[in-house]
N, C-alpha and C positions, 0 to 999 in steps of 0.2 A: 652501425648499418650492416642492414641483415644481407645473410649469405644470399639470400635469394636475390637481391636485390642487386648482387656483384654479378649473376649467372643472367639476370634479364639485360642487364647494359652491355652484355661481350655477345647477344646474339649474333649473328654473321649479318643479320641487316643493318646492324648498327654500325656505319662507316667509320664513325668517331675514332673507335678504338682501333680500328685496321689500321687508321693513319697516325696512330700513336706508337705503333710497335716499336718503332727505332727508339722509341724514348722510353718503354718498358725495359728494354736491352739494356739499358744504361745501369738498371739499379739490379738487373738480373745475371748470373754471371754463369748460371747452368740454362737460359733461354735459347730455344730451339724453335721451327717450323713448330712441329708435332706437338709444343707444350701449348696446353687448353688455355685460353683467356681467362677463365675464371680461376684456373691454381697462379696463374702470372698476378693476376690482380691480388688476390689474397696473400702471395708470397711479397708483394710490394705494400700493403696497407694493413697488414696483421702482423706477420712475421717480426717487423722493424719494432713494431712498438712491443711486442711479447720480449722479445730477444732484450732490449732495452730494459723494460720491468727487471730482470732476470739479472741485468749488468747492475743495475741499481743494488740489488738483493745481496750478489755476491761483494760489492762495493762496502755496503753497509754493514755486512756479518767481518769481514776482516778490519772494518775500523773498529767493530763491537770488540773484537779479540784482543786490539791494541789500547783498550781502554782500561782503567780500574774502576773498580765499585764506586758508584757516584752520581750523583745527577746528571751527568753527561751520558753515562752508561745506560740509564733509563731510558733517556728521551731515545738514544739510537735504536734501542729494542723495541719503543715503541714506534718509530717508525718502519722498521724493518716489518712489525707485526702488519701494520696499515698495508705494506707494499705485498704482501702475503694475501691477505684480503682481496686487495684487487687484480694479482694474477688469478686467483681462483675465481674472483668476478668474470676475468674475461673468459677464461677456460669453460667455465660452466655455460654463460648464456650463448656464447656460439655453440655448444654443441646441442643447446635446445632449440636455436635456430636451425641447425641442420637435422634434428628431430624431426621438429617442425616440418620444415622444408619435405622430408622423405615423406611424411604424411599427407599431405598433401597432392602428392603423387600416387600413393596408394589410395586413398580414395575416388569414390566417384565424382564426376562432375559437379550433380545434384548437392553434394554434401558439399562438396569444396567451395561452391559458388555461394552457399550460405553462411557457412563457416570459417571461410579464408579472410581474414585479418590482417593485415601487415604487420602491425605489432602484437598479434595474438602470440602465443609459445605454447606447445604442449609440456606438461609436467608429467603425465603417467596415463600409460595405454593400457586397457584389460590385455592386450594381447604379450604384452610384457611383464606385465604383473596380473595376474590371474585375480581380478577382483569381480563377485557378483552384487546383483541387488535381490534385495526380501521379495521383490513384486515378478520376479522371473522372467520382465518384459524386457529386455534388452540383451543385445547380442555382442554390443561390443561398451565398453566406457572410454570414456574419453575427458580426462580431466587439463583443462586449460588454466593457465594462469587469472582467467576472467570468468569463464563459463564452466559448468558439466554437462557432460552431452552424453545421452545414454540414446545408443541407435540399437532399431530394430527394422531388420528388413531395409524399405526403402523411406522408412520413416526415422526422424529423429526429435528427440525433447530435450531441451537446453534451461538449464537453470542459471542465472546470473549470480555469483560466487557472494556479492554484496546485499544478497536477498538470500542467502544459504546458513543456516544455524548449523553447529556440531556437538552433537552431545558428548562429551570428553568424556562420561562416566560409561559410557557405551563402549568403549576403546580398549577394555581389558579380553583378553581372550577366555570366550567359553568354555562351557564344559563339551561340546562339540568338536573342540580343537580350531573352531575359526574367531579372528581378530575383526570385531566388529562395529562401527560408528553409525549413530542414528543422525540421518539428517533430515531437518526439518525447513521445509520451504514454505510460502506463502500458502498452498493447497495442499500439498501433499508431504506425507512422512514416511519414509523408508529406510532401509539399512542398506550400507554397504559393508560386505563381508569378505575377508581372503584369508589363506590360512597360513600366509606369509607375514613374517612379524614385521616385512616392511610396512603396513598398515600406518605405523607411525609418521612416514614419511608425507602419505596421502591426506593422514590427520591434519597435519603441519600444513599443504598446501592449500588444504580446504579453509584453514584459517587465515590465509593467506601470508604465514611464512616461509621462508626459505631456508634451506639447507647451508647458503651461503650468504654474505653482507650484500644487500644492494647497496652500490656507492652514495655516499652522502647517508646512508642509515645505520642504526645499530642493529646490531645481530641475528636474532630471527625474528625479529618484527614483534610489533605489541598485539598483545591478544586484543580478537577483534570485539567490541562491543557489543552488548546484548540488544542495546537498543540504536537503532539506525534510522536515517532519512533517506529513503529513497521514493521511485515511482514505478509501479505494475499493476499491467491490465488481467484481471481475472476471467480466466477461461473456461473452468469447468463451471457445472451445472450449481446454481445455490442462487442467493437472495442478489451477492455481487456478481454476476455472471454479467462479463463483457464490461463492469465498470471498470474505470479509470482511477485508480486512488494514488495522492502523491502525499507523503507527510512522514509521519516517525512509525519504526515499526518496532517490535519486541518477541523475538522467540517465532518468527515466520507470521506475525500478525499485527494487524494495524492499531497502534498502542500511542496513547499520545494523542497532539495535534495533527490534523490531516484534511485533505478535502478529496470526497469522493464524488465521482460526476458517471451517470448511464447514459446510453446512448440516446435513450428517450429523452433526455432532455433533465431529468432530473439531478441534483445534487445537494450535497451534505456537506457543510463546513463546522468542524469543532470537536471537540472530544470522544476519544476512542478508548477501548480498554477490551484487552486481550481479543480482539477482530470485531468487535461489535461498539455500534453510536454508544456513549457513557460521558455523562457531563452534559455540558450547555453545547447546541449545537443549532444551526439556522439550516433548515431544509425547503427549499423550493421544489414545487412538481408540478409541473406543465398541466393545464387544463385543458379537455379532449376538445378539438375544435374551436380554441379558441385562443390566441395570442396574449395569453396571460398566464399568472401562476399563483399556487395557492405559497404562502410563504408561512412555514410554521419556525418558531423564536422559542424554542421549549429545552426543557432538560429532559436528559434519556438517561434511562437505565436497561442494561444488557440488550441494547437494539430497538427499544422499543420510548413513544413518550411516557414521562412519568413526572408528575410535580407542576409547578405553575409556568407557564409559557403564555404566548401569545400567538396567534394564526391570524392572518390577512388573507382573507380570499378573494379569487381572482374576480367573484361575483359580486364584490362591495360589503361584502361581509366580513365582519372582524368578532374575533371570540377573543378573551382574558379570563385566564382562567386556568383551573386544574384538568387533567390527565391522567390516565392510566391505561397503560397497556394501547396505547395509540389512539385512544378515544374521549371523549371529557367526560369525567367524572369529578363529581365533588361541585364546588360552588366556582359560577361563572357568571361571564357577563359577554350574549352575543348581540351584538348592533348590526344594523342594516342600514347603509347610509345611502342606499341608492334612493334616486328621486320618486321611483314609482311607489314604493311600499317600505317607507322608512318603519323600523321596530326597531325595540330593544327590550331584551330579555333579561331579568337577573335574579337567578336564584341557584336551584339545585340540579346537579345531571348527574345522571346515571347511563352507563353504555352507552354513550352517543346522543342520550335524548332526554328530554325536558322530565325531570321527574322529583317528586317530591312539591316543597313549598317555593315558589315563584311567581315575580312580577312581570304582567307584560304589559308594555306602553307600545300603544298604536298610533303612531305621530303624525298620522295621514288623518286619523279620524277625531285624535286628541280622547283616546280612549285607555283605561286602563285596566288591567284585571289582576286582582289580589287572592291569590288561593293557591292550592293543589293540585300538580299535574300527575299523569300516567303516559309514558309512550310518546312524546310529545302533543299530548291532548289535555287540553281543561278537564278534571276529573276529581268531584267530591267539591265540599263546600268552597266558594268564591265569592270574590266582592267585585262587582264592575261597578268601574266611575267613567261616566260618561263624561262628555265635553260639554254639556248645560250644565253641568252640577248634579246632576241624577245618579244618583247611587241605590244599587239595588243589590240583594246579598240572595244567591241560587245553590242549588245543587247541581254539577255538570255531570253528565256521563259522556264519555269516549267524545268531547268539546261540543254535545250537546247539552238544552239547558231539559231538567228534569223537575217535576214534584213542583209544588207551591215556593213561594219565596215571600223576600221582602222588600218594599221600595220605601227609598227615603227621597221627599222630593228637598225643594228648596227653601219650601218654607216650613219643613221641618214636619210635613205630616207623613206619619208612615200608613203604608197599607200591606194586607197580608192577604196575600190567594195565591191565582195562577195568573201566569204570564203568556202572551202570544209572543212569537216570536222579534214579532214589530214593539215590545214592551208594553202591548196594550195591557191595561188592567183588567183582571175580570175576577173580583172579589169584593171584600168587603174593608172598610178603614176599620183599623184595628185601635189605633189610637190618634192623638193629635197633639203635636207637643206645644 
């Protein structure tokens, strides 16, 4: 039960405690009308418990003195140690509650309203232990058992300790006489420094350790893992600005399995490494002015698509092939399943465009082009096969037919000459098979 709770229930407006003053008098020998209700409750609820533990310690100590060396004495010794730990635990958590209560009274209402949480406890205050940051942006530093708070003027910045990593290698005394700790958070890295060797206590607190045992736990607590699972919303400028990440972290960066969601509807689910998409992932990107999404199922490398992937675009296009640096690169198949203009391209890509050798199939016209491409256009030597079985070889330039060509009809007649846009032959028969 926290000290602040005692004081809250003993305010003058609380009629319940006024009615029970006579009951409290039965437990207090020195209770007078001038005695504050908070002190009375403390004496009734805390003092007996602490006195009881001290009595157990005295009793166990006397018992230990009467026992000879052996298993029985070892057991008593062990029990004494546990009661000493419990006595230390009660004393120090009460001190923390008192220090925290005093802090809320000293801070302005703005800070108290935003920082005051019933279960939160103050561990260190730069007013008591001079601590500074390498950024020189804080007038006061508060270290709670769950957050690190930097206050500057009328604003503050808080860092959840679940996403704070402490570099132990920076904890030694520097040549300037300062003891420093490198603090790593999801978006910032800075140093905490002080001339006081008690920086070790700060380091322990940041690492989730205590200088007294938590009841039911071991000694100073276990070493905080470098890999953790947590949620965080990015706030600084960058590609992840305003995005919410939930998943695994390592030294302040997304690392492992996770989900990244932006406010505009984009989201990425997959593997991360050192703060970037790396490995297999699925990314959804909303299309502008449409209630549809482009879905990328691909391998990623240092934040960009690389390797084989499948992209299902919101406009009925599907691409199956290779990527490099977020664009189609290498061999791939692009197919349009819409009823208006169905087609299929199978071939080479470069910088997100059809480049090199490829086959284009116009499923609506039943026409096929087999040849070379440049910047998404038919360019160079190519063969066109029509739905009627007519085959002709032409030279293309920027998707337009130029020069002469060869026409092969169904009866195996071969014509060589020039052709109009509607494939009307202008020339002579070269041969007839």
